[in-house]
C-alpha positions in Angstrom: -23.6 7.9 330.7 -27.0 9.8 329.1 -28.1 8.4 326.0 -30.2 10.6 324.0 -33.5 9.0 323.2 -35.2 11.6 321.1 -34.7 15.3 319.4 -37.7 17.0 318.6 -38.3 20.8 318.2 -35.0 21.9 319.7 -35.6 19.7 322.7 -33.0 17.0 323.8 -34.5 14.1 325.7 -32.3 11.5 327.5 -31.8 9.2 330.3 -29.3 9.5 333.2 -27.7 6.3 334.1 -27.5 5.0 337.9 -30.5 7.1 339.1 -33.9 6.2 340.3 -35.9 3.1 339.1 -39.2 4.9 338.3 -39.4 5.3 334.6 -38.5 9.2 333.7 -37.0 11.1 331.1 -35.0 14.3 331.3 -35.3 17.2 328.9 -33.0 20.3 328.1 -33.3 22.9 325.5 -31.5 26.2 325.5 -34.0 27.9 327.9 -34.0 25.2 330.5 -34.4 21.5 331.6 -37.2 19.1 333.2 -37.8 15.7 334.3 -41.0 13.9 333.5 -42.3 10.6 335.0 -43.8 8.1 332.3 -45.6 5.7 334.9 -48.3 5.6 335.8 -49.1 8.5 333.4 -46.8 11.3 331.9 -46.3 13.9 334.4 -43.9 16.8 335.6 -41.3 15.7 338.3 -39.1 19.0 338.4 -38.4 21.7 336.0 -35.8 24.6 336.0 -36.3 27.9 333.7 -39.1 26.7 331.8 -42.7 28.4 331.3 -45.9 26.8 330.8 -46.1 26.9 327.5 -42.7 24.9 326.8 -43.5 22.4 329.4 -46.8 21.5 328.0 -45.1 21.2 324.6 -42.7 18.9 326.2 -45.3 16.9 328.0 -47.4 16.5 324.4 -44.0 15.4 322.8 -43.3 12.8 325.5 -47.1 11.6 325.4 -46.6 11.0 321.5 -43.6 9.1 321.9 -44.0 7.6 325.4 -44.0 3.8 324.3 -41.0 4.4 322.3 -39.1 6.1 325.5 -40.5 3.2 327.5 -38.7 0.7 325.1 -35.7 2.7 324.9 -35.8 2.8 328.9 -36.1 -1.2 329.3 -33.4 -1.7 326.7 -30.8 0.5 328.5 -31.3 -0.4 331.9 -33.0 -4.0 331.4 -36.8 -4.9 332.0 -37.9 -4.3 335.8 
């Protein structure tokens, strides 16, 4: 199960169930995908086929919605 948390500027932000416990979000778009950590701060974990411009844009979106994403994580996985 991978619930969509947010859609913005052609990006889909979602979680993968049964994955590691550290809070993170996956992002996909037509040109590639990435994974970002949300704690202790927003940072890139891994990416495929995305250039630095797109990665920066994605990171800014995540930073703007960080608390919303963390709340959705806690609701989906339960507080840790």
